[in-house]
N, C-alpha and C positions, 0 to 999 in steps of 0.2 A: 065844601065841595058841591054846592048847589048847581054849578055850571057843568060839572063833569059829565053827567048823563047826556046833556045837550051836545057837548063837544064830541063825545064818543060816537053818537049817532051821526053827527055831521062829518067828522073826519073819516069814519069807517067807509063812507061812500065815495071818498075822494080817490082820484087816480094816482096822485103823486105818492111814490113809495114811502117816503118818510112821514108824510102827513097821515097816511093810512096806518103806518106802523104806530104812530103816536096814539091813535085811538085805542089800540090793543095794549099798549104800554100803560095808558091811563087806567084801563080796566084792571091790569095787574097791580098797579099802585093803589087803586081804590080798595081792592080786595085785601091788601096787606094793612093799609093804614086807616081805613074808614070802618072802625069797629061797630058803629051804631047802625050801619046799613042793614036792613032786613034781607033775609035770604031771597025773598021774592024779587027784590031788585036785581040781584045777581043772576037769577034765573032769566030775567028779561034780557040779559046780555047774550044768552046762548044763541039766539038766532043771528045776532050780529057776528058772533064768533064763527058760526057755521058758514056764513057768507064770506068772511075773511079767510077761512080755511081753504077756500078754492083758489086763492092767490098763490102763484108759484114763486113769487119773489122771496128770496131767502130772508131778508130782514122783516118782511111782513109775516111770513110763516113762523119765524121764531117768536115774534111778539104775540101772535095768536096763541101759540103753545104756552107761552109764559102767562098770558091772561087766564087761559083755561086751567092751567096747573095751580095758579094762585087761588082761584075760586074753589077748586077742589081741596085745597089745604085749609080752608077757612073753618069748617066744622064738619061733623059727621053727616048731617043732612045734605050739605052741598057736595061733600065727597061722593055720596051715593048718586046724587043727580049728575055729577060730572062723569062718573064711571059709566052710567047708563048712556049719557050723551056721547061720550067718546066711543063706546062700543057700537053705537049707531053710526058714528062717523067712519068707523073702520070699514063699514060696508058700502060706503059711498065710492063711486068709481072716479076717484080723484087722488092722484099721488100725494099732493101736499096734505090733503085732509087725512089720508091714511097715516102719513108720517106724524102729524100732530096728534092724532088719536093714540098711536102706539107710544109716542113720547110721553104723553099725558098719563096714560094708564101705567106705564112703567114707573113714573115718578110718584103719583099719588097713591099707589097701592103698596108702596114700601112700608115695612113694619115701623121704621122710625117716624114716618109721617102719620100713619094710622094711630100710633100710640099717643101722639100729641093732640089728636082731635077731641073736641069736647061736644 
């Protein structure tokens, strides 16, 4: 996955809906399947996610939420970081960002999720 970070940055800035969505889908997939990636690399994705959270298009919004939720399910440390990040996003004056934040917090704070975190 050495190309993933480069493609995420590149695609997240594109205007085309499904190209932009692909950036956040790739983050979600990397969070699930790339076990060796250090937490610091996932934290670097948060500003990209925040920028994507301002996009009102449904497919982009859902992919941004998916990316953030998958990072928050990776381990306890990232769960805490994503909770803090999502709580900050709830205060942003942007409807899609608020939806993403609420959706993420609801999902990653469930007992079934927190029990599985190491």
